[in-house]
LUMSE-264720 format. One line per 8 residues: for each residue x, y, z of C-alpha. Coordinates in steps of 0.25 Angstrom, whole numbers. Layout:
<lumbas>
X:Y:Z; ... $
</lumbas>
This chain:
<lumbas>
100:31:-21; 103:22:-10; 95:22:3; 106:26:12; 108:39:2; 93:42:5; 96:41:21; 107:52:19 $
98:61:10; 86:60:21; 96:64:32; 101:75:23; 87:80:21; 84:81:36; 98:88:39; 96:98:28 $
82:101:31; 84:104:45; 94:115:41; 88:120:28; 77:131:27; 63:125:28; 51:130:20; 38:129:27 $
24:124:22; 11:128:30; -2:127:23; -11:139:22; -24:145:15; -19:158:17; -7:160:10; -1:174:9 $
8:172:-1; 21:176:6; 25:161:10; 40:159:9; 40:145:17; 45:150:30; 39:147:44; 33:161:44 $
27:161:29; 26:146:25; 22:141:12; 8:136:12; 10:124:3; 20:113:0; 20:117:-14; 25:131:-11 $
36:126:-3; 40:118:-15; 39:128:-25; 47:138:-17; 59:127:-15; 59:126:-30; 63:140:-31; 76:139:-21 $
89:132:-22; 90:122:-12; 104:116:-8; 99:108:4; 86:101:8; 74:110:10; 63:107:21; 49:110:18 $
41:110:32; 27:107:31; 16:111:42; 9:99:48; -4:101:41; -11:97:28; -4:102:15; -14:102:4 $
-9:101:-10; -17:113:-17; -17:109:-32; -8:97:-35; 2:86:-31; 13:91:-23; 25:89:-33; 39:89:-31 $
50:86:-42; 65:90:-44; 63:104:-40; 60:100:-26; 72:93:-21; 79:92:-8; 67:95:1; 61:89:13 $
46:92:16; 43:90:31; 34:93:43; 37:107:50; 42:105:64; 34:109:77; 43:121:79; 41:125:64 $
25:122:65; 24:131:77; 30:143:70; 19:143:59; 9:154:63; -5:150:68; -12:158:57; -4:149:46 $
-8:136:53; -22:139:60; -30:133:49; -21:120:47; -24:106:52; -12:102:61; -6:88:58; 6:80:62 $
13:83:50; 11:89:36; 2:82:26; 2:85:11; -12:82:7; -17:79:-7; -31:83:-3; -40:94:1 $
-47:98:13; -62:97:11; -70:107:18; -84:114:17; -92:101:17; -107:101:16; -112:93:28; -125:86:28 $
-125:78:41; -114:68:39; -113:68:25; -103:79:20; -101:84:6; -92:92:-2; -90:95:-17; -76:91:-22 $
-68:99:-33; -71:93:-48; -56:90:-49; -58:77:-40; -67:68:-47; -67:57:-36; -65:56:-21; -59:43:-16 $
-53:48:-3; -57:57:8; -49:59:21; -57:63:34; -49:68:46; -37:60:41; -45:47:38; -48:41:25 $
-64:42:22; -71:31:17; -74:32:2; -90:28:3; -91:13:-1; -101:2:0; -101:-8:6; -95:0:18 $
-87:-10:24; -87:-22:16; -88:-27:0; -98:-30:-10; -95:-43:-16; -99:-44:-32; -104:-57:-38; -95:-59:-50 $
-86:-53:-60; -91:-51:-75; -87:-59:-87; -72:-60:-86; -71:-61:-101; -75:-47:-103; -71:-33:-98; -82:-32:-90 $
-75:-42:-80; -67:-29:-76; -78:-19:-76; -89:-26:-66; -95:-37:-59; -108:-43:-55; -113:-37:-41; -122:-44:-32 $
-136:-41:-30; -140:-28:-23; -125:-23:-21; -127:-10:-29; -141:-7:-24; -144:6:-17; -129:11:-22; -127:22:-31 $
-117:19:-43; -115:29:-54; -105:29:-66; -103:44:-63; -99:42:-49; -86:39:-43; -91:27:-35; -82:15:-36 $
-83:-1:-35; -71:-6:-29; -68:-21:-33; -59:-30:-25; -50:-39:-33; -39:-48:-27; -28:-39:-25; -34:-26:-28 $
-46:-18:-30; -52:-10:-42; -61:3:-42; -73:4:-52; -83:15:-56; -97:11:-59; -103:10:-73; -115:1:-74 $
-124:-9:-66; -132:-20:-73; -142:-24:-63; -147:-36:-71; -134:-44:-70; -128:-36:-58; -117:-31:-66; -109:-18:-62 $
-99:-12:-72; -88:-2:-69; -82:10:-78; -68:5:-76; -62:-9:-75; -55:-18:-65; -41:-22:-69; -45:-36:-64 $
-56:-45:-68; -67:-42:-57; -73:-54:-50; -61:-64:-57; -65:-77:-52; -50:-81:-49; -49:-70:-38; -64:-68:-33 $
-60:-73:-20; -48:-65:-19; -56:-53:-22; -71:-57:-15; -77:-50:-27; -78:-37:-17; -81:-23:-21; -85:-10:-14 $
-91:3:-18; -84:18:-16; -89:31:-17; -103:26:-14; -113:37:-9; -121:27:-2; -109:22:6; -105:36:11 $
-120:39:15; -118:27:25; -104:28:30; -98:38:39; -84:43:34; -86:40:19; -86:49:8; -93:49:-7 $
-89:57:-19; -100:60:-29; -91:64:-41; -104:69:-49; -106:81:-40; -92:81:-33; -98:79:-20; -90:72:-10 $
-98:67:3; -92:63:17; -101:55:27; -94:61:39; -93:54:52; -102:59:64; -90:65:71; -85:72:58 $
-88:87:56; -82:96:45; -75:104:58; -67:91:62; -66:84:49; -55:86:39; -58:79:25; -47:78:15 $
-50:75:0; -37:70:-8; -36:77:-21; -21:74:-26; -18:60:-31; -3:63:-28; 0:71:-16; 16:72:-18 $
24:69:-30; 39:69:-32; 44:68:-46; 58:70:-49; 60:74:-35; 73:72:-26; 77:73:-11; 64:76:-5 $
59:72:8; 45:72:14; 45:71:29; 34:70:40; 23:74:30; 10:67:26; 6:66:11; -9:63:11 $
-22:63:4; -19:58:-10; -31:56:-21; -35:46:-30; -43:50:-43; -41:65:-44; -41:66:-59; -51:75:-66 $
-60:63:-71; -61:49:-65; -58:39:-76; -68:28:-73; -64:19:-84; -50:15:-80; -46:3:-69; -45:8:-55 $
-39:-5:-49; -31:-5:-36; -18:-8:-43; -20:6:-49; -14:11:-37; -2:5:-40; 0:0:-54; -11:4:-63 $
-10:19:-63; 2:26:-69; 5:31:-55; -1:27:-42; -12:34:-35; -1:40:-25; 0:52:-15; 16:53:-16 $
23:50:-30; 37:51:-33; 45:48:-46; 59:51:-51; 63:56:-37; 74:52:-28; 78:55:-13; 63:56:-9 $
60:54:7; 47:52:14; 50:52:28; 37:52:39; 28:54:28; 14:50:29; 6:47:17; -9:44:19 $
-23:45:14; -20:44:0; -26:37:-12; -16:28:-18; -1:25:-14; 6:34:-5; 19:35:-12; 23:31:-27 $
38:31:-30; 38:30:-45; 49:29:-55; 64:33:-53; 62:36:-39; 75:34:-30; 78:36:-15; 64:38:-10 $
63:35:5; 49:33:13; 52:32:28; 44:33:41; 31:36:33; 16:32:33; 7:29:22; -7:26:26 $
-21:27:21; -18:25:6; -27:23:-6; -17:12:-11; -4:10:-5; 9:16:1; 21:17:-8; 22:12:-22 $
37:12:-28; 39:8:-43; 33:6:-56; 23:-3:-63; 32:-5:-76; 46:-7:-77; 55:5:-78; 70:0:-75 $
76:14:-79; 70:22:-67; 69:13:-54; 63:17:-41; 74:14:-31; 81:15:-17; 66:17:-11; 65:16:5 $
52:13:12; 55:13:27; 47:14:41; 34:18:34; 20:13:37; 10:10:27; -5:7:30; -19:8:27 $
-19:8:11; -28:4:0; -40:13:2; -42:15:-13; -33:4:-19; -32:-8:-10; -21:-15:-17; -11:-4:-13 $
2:-8:-8; 10:-2:4; 24:-2:-3; 23:-6:-18; 36:-9:-26; 35:-9:-40; 44:-9:-52; 56:-2:-55 $
60:-2:-40; 73:-6:-32; 79:-4:-19; 66:-1:-11; 68:-3:4; 55:-5:11; 57:-7:25; 51:-5:40 $
38:-1:35; 24:-5:41; 13:-8:30; -1:-12:34; -16:-11:32; -16:-14:17; -26:-21:8; -15:-27:-1 $
0:-28:0; 10:-20:8; 22:-20:0; 24:-25:-14; 36:-27:-22; 37:-29:-38; 28:-27:-49; 31:-38:-59 $
23:-51:-57; 32:-59:-64; 47:-62:-68; 48:-49:-76; 58:-38:-72; 52:-32:-60; 62:-20:-59; 59:-22:-43 $
72:-24:-36; 80:-25:-22; 67:-21:-13; 68:-23:2; 56:-24:11; 60:-26:24; 55:-24:39; 41:-20:35 $
29:-23:43; 17:-27:34; 3:-31:40; -12:-31:39; -13:-32:23; -25:-36:15; -35:-33:25; -44:-44:19 $
-46:-35:7; -37:-39:-5; -30:-52:-9; -17:-55:-16; -7:-47:-7; 4:-48:2; 11:-40:13; 23:-40:3 $
21:-43:-12; 31:-45:-22; 31:-48:-37; 42:-49:-48; 56:-51:-47; 62:-44:-36; 77:-45:-35; 84:-41:-22 $
71:-39:-14; 70:-42:0; 58:-43:10; 64:-44:23; 60:-43:38; 45:-38:36; 33:-42:44; 20:-46:37 $
7:-50:43; -9:-50:42; -10:-49:27; -24:-54:23; -31:-51:10; -46:-54:6; -43:-68:0; -30:-75:2 $
-17:-71:-6; -14:-62:6; 2:-66:8; 13:-60:17; 24:-59:6; 18:-61:-8; 28:-64:-19; 19:-62:-31 $
22:-66:-46; 37:-66:-49; 42:-62:-35; 56:-67:-36; 71:-64:-30; 66:-59:-17; 68:-62:-2; 58:-62:10 $
65:-63:23; 63:-61:38; 49:-58:36; 37:-62:45; 24:-64:38; 12:-68:46; -4:-68:46; -6:-68:31 $
-18:-73:24; -10:-81:14; 5:-86:14; 15:-78:21; 24:-79:8; 18:-82:-5; 24:-82:-19; 18:-83:-32 $
30:-86:-41; 44:-80:-42; 59:-85:-39; 70:-84:-29; 63:-78:-17; 68:-81:-3; 60:-82:9; 69:-82:21 $
68:-81:37; 52:-77:36; 41:-80:45; 28:-83:38; 16:-85:48; 2:-87:49; -4:-86:35; -18:-90:36 $
-22:-95:21; -22:-110:23; -20:-113:8; -8:-103:6; 1:-107:17; 13:-99:23; 21:-99:10; 15:-101:-4 $
20:-101:-18; 10:-99:-30; 19:-103:-41; 13:-99:-54; 26:-102:-62; 36:-114:-63; 49:-107:-66; 61:-115:-60 $
67:-107:-50; 68:-105:-35; 55:-99:-31; 59:-96:-16; 68:-100:-5; 60:-101:9; 70:-102:20; 71:-99:35 $
56:-95:36; 46:-98:48; 32:-102:43; 22:-100:55; 8:-106:51; -5:-105:59; -16:-112:50; -22:-125:56 $
-23:-132:44; -18:-146:41; -8:-146:28; -5:-131:30; 2:-125:18; 15:-120:21; 21:-119:8; 10:-118:-3 $
13:-119:-18; 4:-117:-30; 11:-121:-43; 7:-122:-57; 12:-137:-57; 7:-144:-45; 20:-154:-46; 30:-143:-47 $
37:-138:-35; 43:-124:-35; 57:-122:-32; 58:-117:-18; 68:-118:-7; 62:-120:7; 70:-123:19; 73:-119:34 $
59:-115:37; 51:-117:50; 36:-120:48; 26:-120:59; 10:-121:61; 4:-118:74; -6:-129:72; 4:-140:68 $
-2:-140:55; 5:-149:43; 11:-140:33; 12:-143:18; 21:-137:8; 23:-136:-7; 16:-141:-19; 14:-155:-14 $
8:-151:0; 19:-158:7; 20:-159:22; 34:-154:28; 41:-168:27; 37:-170:13; 40:-155:9; 54:-157:16 $
57:-169:7; 56:-160:-5; 68:-153:-1; 61:-141:5; 62:-137:20; 72:-146:23; 77:-139:35; 64:-133:39 $
54:-137:51; 41:-136:56; 40:-131:70; 36:-119:78; 46:-107:75; 43:-102:89; 39:-88:87; 36:-81:100 $
21:-78:102; 18:-81:86; 5:-86:90; -1:-76:99; 5:-63:93; 10:-67:78; 24:-63:83; 34:-70:71 $
46:-62:75; 51:-68:88; 56:-83:88; 59:-91:101; 74:-93:101; 72:-108:101; 65:-107:87; 69:-118:78 $
67:-109:66; 79:-101:72; 88:-111:77; 86:-122:66; 81:-114:54; 89:-101:57; 77:-91:55; 81:-79:60 $
71:-71:69; 65:-59:61; 66:-45:66; 53:-40:72; 48:-27:65; 47:-15:74; 33:-11:67; 27:-26:70 $
18:-28:81; 16:-43:88; 1:-48:86; -6:-54:74 $
</lumbas>
């Protein structure tokens, strides 16, 4: 289905919904059994409304109007399938809400819009000064999240605001290298660790984290072992700088005692403890515990819209028994589990629309669009306070018979993710995907990448085609926590993929490898154009290896890594093909270093030169530093003698207010980049605000 067809479908939904009968849902604990879905006798649950619709014939779109309060799911995930077609779930209008009797709504918490919650409201706490406690049902073996007055509470941790650093890893010739490390003296003094508890050790690797349960400690050689392994060698010396050999502890009783607003769960007694703030009291404090891993599931569904609602409070680790032997790597939220930890799950569904939907306070990804989905629209929505990332589209294994295609993500905001899985990505496009349009979105405050395209780190079949990433505003990523990340990250052969008119800035990882646009292994057949990248830890654009890529009419500015330059190529293979074309770009450098890299190349053969085409570019350093290019560390005149940048120049592009405001949009009309090179000024995004 083409996107223009979806537009017509959405308009039809709105038109028919206004004229067709409406079913009303108002939560109630005092059901009297005569609910018929009218304003006078509304249904008490969404499940009642769904089941009622399954019994009637529908020849038009049916509207289900939800009262603006919490709609808790009684026993299981809210599931829709082929029986639930042609329905719009939306908020009641103010006029409709005012007609609900006071008796019906007197005990409800009034909200701005209805929220479908995968949690339960915890009441009847036992209070001991500021330490509250409550017993949790046995079906929930762990508590990894708690939400207090709409905010994520801290899962008790040590150290409270920093990290521990272990001394070294174990012998990497054995499996113990994946199961423990040598800790520093006194790190575990006065800390209660038990193999029967749900306390966790979270270890930071280069680009991810792994979560571990305690097994044994050997004080004689300061070794700690875990019941479950990491997927990466702990303390790998090749990436130790990228990880900092950091770790912290979670779900620690001693941490809860000293930190207000934190919680601890004792899995032996099923007792949950919360250290309340001095301003909190059960009368003014609402505490929600997530119990459903998936809040909303749509399998084999068609023609359903969610409008002006919230989907919140998804859980992680709700199985009857926690398996403490399997790896729990940060990648598990995306590619290690058969299905993501996810609040909203879609499979084999078509013509599904999310408009003005808020997905928040969840354990993993907000939405997963799985195999054989088509015509999915996500617009004008927010996804925040996420355990992993925002939207995952595609498969981790090839399946060319069931493509996920014609997906639109437009005018959405993604922020504040990675609370349980820091490697979570804002928007992740994997295999068996085509015709995905990601446009006019804002993504920020992530520990890793904002948009990731592809899932094949080589030249093998990628089954990821024709993706368009345009007019997105991406900023403040990495947050000095993980390494090996980018604002936009690609891998594999991505035929007909375009990255255009985006703005990316303030991308800083823990240790280098924090690029603006990161073309990882095999990235090929794509174009980056009209994109502005500034304030990055490493190069504005970097590429590992690939072929036939085009970088045209971009601005690369203010990368801070002295050794990486503004444009870098880590060429790990030597195939005889055109690597990239770099044409009509402006490079605005602000590192005060003599012999400053502009185009850095690392090649397997130091005497080989990659096949690149570079011309009609403007290079400038605000300190007048000398630039060097390529494998030979050539100055500009020497570089031109190799038939590169023959029509380029070094000079000020004349951005207006560039030094004071980081404003790389407006060019002086007399700029030689425009008059001589033909650089086309880039449209300013409405989401972007001036300033560094």
